[in-house]
C-alpha positions in Angstrom: -84.9 -6.6 98.5 -82.9 -8.7 100.2 -80.3 -11.7 99.3 -78.3 -14.2 100.3 -74.2 -14.4 100.3 -71.2 -16.0 102.0 -68.6 -13.3 103.7 -65.1 -13.3 102.4 -64.0 -11.2 104.2 -63.9 -8.0 106.6 -62.9 -4.2 105.1 -61.6 -1.5 107.3 -64.8 -0.3 108.3 -65.1 -3.8 110.7 -68.3 -4.7 107.3 -68.7 -7.8 105.7 -67.4 -8.1 102.1 -68.9 -10.5 99.7 -69.7 -10.5 95.6 -73.0 -11.1 93.8 -72.9 -10.7 90.1 -69.5 -9.2 90.5 -70.8 -6.6 92.6 -69.1 -5.9 95.7 -71.3 -6.0 99.1 -70.1 -4.5 102.2 -72.3 -5.8 105.3 -72.7 -4.1 108.6 -72.7 -6.8 111.3 -71.5 -9.9 109.1 -68.2 -11.9 109.4 -65.5 -13.4 107.6 -67.0 -16.9 106.9 -70.8 -16.5 107.4 -74.0 -17.3 105.6 -75.8 -14.5 105.5 -79.4 -12.3 104.1 -78.7 -8.8 103.7 -80.4 -5.5 103.1 -79.1 -2.7 101.4 -79.8 0.8 101.9 -77.4 2.3 98.9 -76.7 1.4 95.6 -73.9 2.1 93.3 -73.2 0.6 90.0 -70.4 -1.3 91.2 -70.7 -1.6 95.3 -74.1 -1.8 97.5 -74.1 -1.2 101.5 -75.7 -3.6 103.6 -76.9 -4.3 106.5 -77.3 -8.1 107.5 -81.2 -9.3 108.0 -80.0 -12.8 109.4 -77.5 -14.8 110.0 -77.9 -18.3 108.5 -74.4 -19.9 109.0 -72.7 -18.2 112.3 -68.9 -17.4 112.5 -67.2 -19.2 115.9 -66.0 -15.9 116.4 -69.2 -14.3 116.8 -70.7 -13.1 120.5 -73.8 -11.4 121.7 -73.0 -7.8 122.0 -73.2 -7.0 125.7 -74.3 -3.3 125.2 -78.2 -3.4 124.5 -77.9 -0.7 121.9 -75.6 -1.8 119.5 -76.5 -1.7 116.0 -78.6 1.6 116.6 -75.6 3.9 118.6 -73.2 4.7 116.3 -70.4 4.4 118.8 -69.2 0.7 118.6 -69.3 -1.1 115.3 -67.5 -4.6 116.3 -69.3 -5.9 119.6 -70.6 -8.6 117.6 -66.7 -10.3 117.3 -64.7 -12.1 119.9 -62.3 -8.9 121.8 -59.2 -11.0 120.5 -60.4 -11.7 117.1 -61.3 -7.3 116.4 -57.6 -7.3 117.3 -56.4 -9.6 114.7 -58.2 -8.2 112.2 -57.0 -4.6 113.0 -53.2 -6.5 112.8 -54.3 -7.4 109.0 -55.6 -4.0 108.0 -52.4 -2.4 108.8 -50.4 -5.1 107.4 -52.2 -5.3 104.2 -52.1 -1.0 104.1 -48.6 -1.5 104.5 -48.4 -3.7 101.6 -50.4 -2.1 99.6 -50.2 1.4 99.9 -46.6 1.8 101.3 -45.0 -1.4 99.2 -43.2 -2.0 102.4 -42.9 -4.9 105.1 -42.2 -5.3 108.6 -39.1 -7.1 109.7 -41.4 -8.0 112.3 -44.8 -7.4 113.9 -44.6 -6.1 117.5 -46.9 -8.1 120.3 -50.8 -5.7 120.0 -51.3 -3.7 122.2 -54.1 -4.0 124.1 -56.1 -3.2 127.5 -60.0 -3.7 129.2 -62.2 -3.9 126.4 -65.1 -2.3 128.7 -65.5 0.8 130.3 -62.6 2.3 128.6 -63.1 5.8 127.1 -62.3 8.4 129.6 -63.9 11.1 126.6 -67.0 11.7 125.1 -68.5 14.2 123.0 -72.2 13.0 124.0 -74.9 15.4 121.9 -78.0 16.7 123.5 -80.9 17.2 121.9 -84.6 17.5 123.1 -86.9 15.5 121.0 -90.5 15.7 122.0 -91.8 12.0 120.9 -89.0 10.4 122.4 -89.8 11.9 125.6 -87.9 15.1 126.2 -84.3 14.9 126.7 -81.8 12.1 124.9 -78.3 12.6 125.8 -75.7 10.0 124.0 -74.0 9.1 121.0 -75.6 9.6 117.3 -77.2 6.7 115.9 -75.8 4.7 112.7 -75.6 6.9 109.7 -77.4 9.7 111.3 -76.7 12.7 112.9 -79.7 11.9 115.8 -79.0 11.1 118.8 -79.8 7.3 120.1 -82.3 6.9 123.3 -79.7 5.4 125.0 -80.1 4.7 129.0 -76.4 3.5 129.7 -73.2 2.8 127.4 -70.8 -0.1 128.1 -67.3 1.0 127.0 -67.7 4.7 129.0 -66.6 4.0 132.5 -69.6 2.1 134.4 -69.6 5.3 137.4 -70.7 7.1 133.7 -72.7 5.5 132.4 -75.4 4.8 134.8 -75.1 8.6 135.0 -76.6 9.0 131.6 -80.1 9.0 132.7 -80.0 11.6 135.3 -78.2 14.0 133.0 -81.5 13.3 130.6 -83.2 14.7 133.8 -80.8 17.0 134.8 -80.9 18.9 131.0 -84.7 18.3 131.3 -85.3 20.6 134.2 -82.9 23.9 132.7 -84.1 26.7 131.3 -81.6 26.3 128.6 -82.4 22.4 127.8 -83.0 23.8 124.4 -79.8 25.5 124.1 -77.4 22.4 125.6 -76.5 20.9 122.7 -73.4 19.2 123.8 -71.9 17.6 126.8 -68.0 16.5 126.7 -66.9 14.4 128.9 -62.9 13.9 130.3 -62.1 11.9 133.1 -58.4 13.0 135.3 -57.2 10.7 138.1 -58.9 12.3 140.4 -62.1 14.8 138.3 -64.6 13.3 136.9 -65.1 17.0 134.5 -68.7 17.3 132.6 -68.1 20.1 130.2 -71.8 21.4 129.0 -71.6 23.5 126.0 -74.3 26.4 127.1 -75.5 29.0 124.2 -77.3 30.8 126.5 -76.1 32.3 130.4 -77.8 29.6 132.8 -80.2 31.2 135.7 -80.2 31.5 139.0 -82.2 28.0 139.3 -80.3 26.2 136.7 -77.1 26.9 138.5 -78.4 25.5 141.7 -79.4 22.3 140.0 -75.8 21.4 138.6 -74.5 22.5 141.8 -76.8 19.8 143.8 -76.2 17.2 140.9 -72.4 17.6 141.0 -72.6 17.1 145.3 -75.1 14.3 144.8 -72.9 12.5 142.0 -69.2 14.1 142.6 -68.6 15.4 139.5 -66.9 18.9 138.3 -69.0 21.2 136.1 -67.9 23.2 133.3 -69.3 25.7 130.5 -68.2 26.3 127.4 -70.0 29.6 126.1 -67.4 29.4 122.7 -64.8 27.8 121.9 -62.7 25.3 123.3 -60.5 28.0 124.8 -63.5 29.3 126.7 -64.5 25.9 128.7 -64.2 27.3 132.6 -64.9 25.4 135.6 -68.2 26.0 137.1 -68.6 23.7 140.0 -67.2 22.8 142.5 -64.2 25.5 143.1 -61.6 24.1 140.9 -58.0 25.0 139.1 -59.5 23.9 135.9 -56.3 21.7 135.2 -57.0 18.0 135.3 -53.8 15.2 135.6 -53.2 12.2 134.7 -49.6 9.9 136.0 -47.8 8.1 134.1 -46.3 6.6 137.1 -43.3 4.1 135.2 -41.4 7.8 134.7 -42.7 9.5 137.8 -45.0 12.4 135.6 -48.0 13.8 136.3 -49.4 15.5 133.5 -51.6 18.5 133.2 -54.5 19.4 131.2 -57.3 20.9 130.5 -60.9 19.2 129.6 -60.7 20.4 126.3 -57.5 19.6 125.6 -56.2 16.2 123.4 -55.9 13.5 125.3 -55.6 9.6 124.8 -59.2 8.3 124.8 -58.2 5.2 127.0 -55.9 6.5 129.8 -54.2 2.8 130.7 -53.4 1.9 126.7 -51.6 5.3 126.5 -49.5 3.9 129.5 -48.6 0.9 127.4 -48.1 2.6 124.5 -45.9 5.1 126.4 -43.7 2.4 127.5 -43.6 0.5 124.3 -42.5 3.8 122.6 -40.2 4.9 124.9 -38.7 1.1 124.8 -38.5 1.2 120.5 -37.0 4.5 120.6 -34.3 4.1 123.6 -33.1 7.6 123.9 -30.0 7.9 125.9 -28.7 10.4 128.2 -26.9 13.9 126.0 -29.2 12.5 122.8 -30.7 15.0 121.2 -34.3 13.7 120.3 -37.6 15.1 118.3 -40.8 14.6 119.0 -42.7 15.8 117.0 -46.6 16.8 116.8 -45.7 16.5 120.8 -49.0 17.7 121.7 -49.3 18.7 125.7 -45.9 16.1 126.3 -47.1 12.9 126.2 -43.9 11.5 125.1 -41.5 14.3 125.6 -41.9 14.3 128.9 -41.4 10.4 129.3 -38.5 10.7 126.9 -36.5 13.5 129.0 -36.6 11.7 132.1 -34.6 9.0 130.4 -31.9 11.6 130.5 -32.0 12.9 126.6 -32.4 16.2 125.6 -35.9 16.4 124.1 -37.3 18.8 121.8 -41.5 19.2 120.8 -42.9 20.6 118.0 -46.6 21.3 118.1 -49.1 23.3 116.0 -51.4 24.2 118.9 -50.2 27.1 120.9 -52.1 26.6 123.8 -50.9 22.7 123.8 -47.2 24.4 123.7 -47.6 26.1 126.3 -49.0 23.2 128.1 -46.1 21.2 127.1 -43.7 23.8 129.1 -45.6 24.3 132.3 -45.7 20.5 132.5 -42.1 19.8 132.2 -41.8 22.7 134.6 -44.1 20.8 137.1 -42.4 17.6 136.8 -39.0 19.2 136.9 -38.0 18.7 133.5 -37.6 22.1 131.9 -34.0 22.2 131.1 -34.0 19.7 129.5 -37.1 20.2 127.2 -37.8 22.8 124.9 -41.3 23.0 122.9 -42.2 25.5 120.1 -45.1 25.9 117.5 -44.7 25.2 114.2 -47.2 23.8 112.0 -45.9 20.6 110.3 -47.8 20.5 107.6 -46.6 23.5 105.8 -42.4 22.7 106.4 -39.7 22.6 104.2 -36.0 20.9 103.7 -34.7 24.7 105.0 -37.0 24.4 108.1 -36.0 20.7 108.5 -32.5 21.8 108.7 -32.9 24.7 111.1 -33.6 22.4 113.6 -30.4 20.6 113.8 -29.4 16.9 113.4 -31.5 14.8 115.7 -30.4 11.1 117.1 -33.7 9.7 116.9 -37.4 10.7 116.4 -40.7 10.0 117.3 -44.0 11.0 115.4 -47.3 11.1 116.3 -49.6 13.2 113.9 -52.9 13.6 113.5 -55.2 11.2 110.7 -53.6 13.2 108.0 -49.9 11.7 108.4 -46.6 13.3 107.8 -46.1 13.5 104.4 -44.8 16.8 104.3 -42.1 16.1 107.1 -40.8 12.6 106.1 -40.4 14.5 102.2 -37.9 17.4 104.3 -35.9 15.0 107.0 -32.3 15.7 105.6 -30.0 13.2 104.7 -28.1 13.0 107.7 -31.8 12.1 109.6 -32.2 10.3 112.6 -30.7 6.8 112.8 -33.9 5.2 114.2 -37.6 7.2 114.1 -40.7 6.2 116.3 -44.5 6.6 114.4 -47.1 6.0 116.3 -50.3 6.1 114.0 -54.3 7.0 114.1 -54.5 6.0 110.0 -52.7 2.8 108.8 -53.3 4.7 105.4 -51.1 7.4 106.2 -48.8 5.7 108.1 -48.3 3.3 105.5 -48.1 6.4 102.8 -45.5 8.2 105.0 -43.6 4.5 105.4 -42.7 4.5 101.5 -41.5 7.7 101.3 -39.5 6.7 104.2 -38.3 4.1 102.6 -37.9 4.0 99.6 -36.2 7.4 99.3 -34.4 7.9 102.5 -32.9 4.8 102.8 -34.8 3.5 106.1 -36.0 -0.3 107.0 -39.1 -1.2 108.6 -38.0 -2.7 111.3 -41.0 -3.2 112.8 -44.9 -2.7 113.3 -48.3 -3.1 115.4 -51.3 -2.5 116.5 -52.5 -0.6 119.9 -56.1 -1.9 120.3 -56.6 2.1 121.7 -60.6 1.5 121.1 -61.9 -2.0 121.2 -65.4 -2.8 119.7 -64.5 0.0 116.7 -62.6 -0.4 113.5 -60.4 2.4 114.5 -56.5 1.3 113.8 -53.6 2.5 116.1 -50.5 1.1 115.0 -46.7 1.8 116.1 -43.7 1.2 114.0 -40.0 1.4 114.1 -38.1 2.6 111.0 -33.9 2.7 111.0 -31.1 3.2 109.2 
């Protein structure tokens, strides 16, 4: 059964919001100010989830999606909205979370960090399925609200050279003896290598290996094979050290990583984010600075390059080892220390054991850093730069920093790491 309504706003998932007889309707594909007809696909007593059937009155911000698979593929949710308006919508999400969850307001709204809206995705996890009804092997992202793999021949958010490989990868896998035992291809792009990690559940045959080698030579890619967990991913062909790298030229840094280790999806935006974070943190020579949830040293080594002594803490042992190695190769071992600790299971005594820090950078996963911020000492750092991938947990932690520890939320702004999605990353500055 269809309905008609006027869209009042966008929610945090990029869906239009309207009301009918007191019930909230969330409508995929609808934009603020539009009048639409919609078709519900899930009904609850207080709300309905729906998708647009017809746009009766279109928003001036509505644009034609660039991707032929938009609305089918679940990778993007906002291609129908002008790119600049997407960023403004994310800024509103950040400010609303800070106000309603954290009961705080930023003194200054920072200019949004943005990059190119297409071809930006340097990391991706592509599913592989053998679907006879669709002609055989599919390689791509999942369909929207489904575990099925989208039948896609291209992807506008992947670099064009990788997008062009999608139909060729389908043909490649179709010809392998283990085509039904290869569920995933992970993409990881470095400064000089396009790595494709094949998750294989059975060994390759000799003929399979020959097909992979020929494909790699023809299309200039590096194949890795992963037989179990991420640590089992090893170079297959061409001969390779296994390490990729990206550059942070402003800080004269070369950051090495394995293709299954965490790095930012959007290298161009990450470059600007590191510059912004260091500019806000303002590390000085001789200062002692903490980088918590430091990963492989993305921010830590830029801090050290500024002359400060950095103490990085990370819960993943392999990333700690990678950060140490990156410090050595960049000549920063004397100004860098990295330890493995679970920052979700800490207390005030553990934080006190680290000693005093002049400044601190926090870059947690989506769960945020509640145990950490609760455990900060009375003589905590005078400035904290918080890089967030979840505005709700940032706002929750901001309330503790402001109302318990006496910090001021000096500034905050969004980071458009994932254009055309509703994913909101941000950066905030706390002072006292």
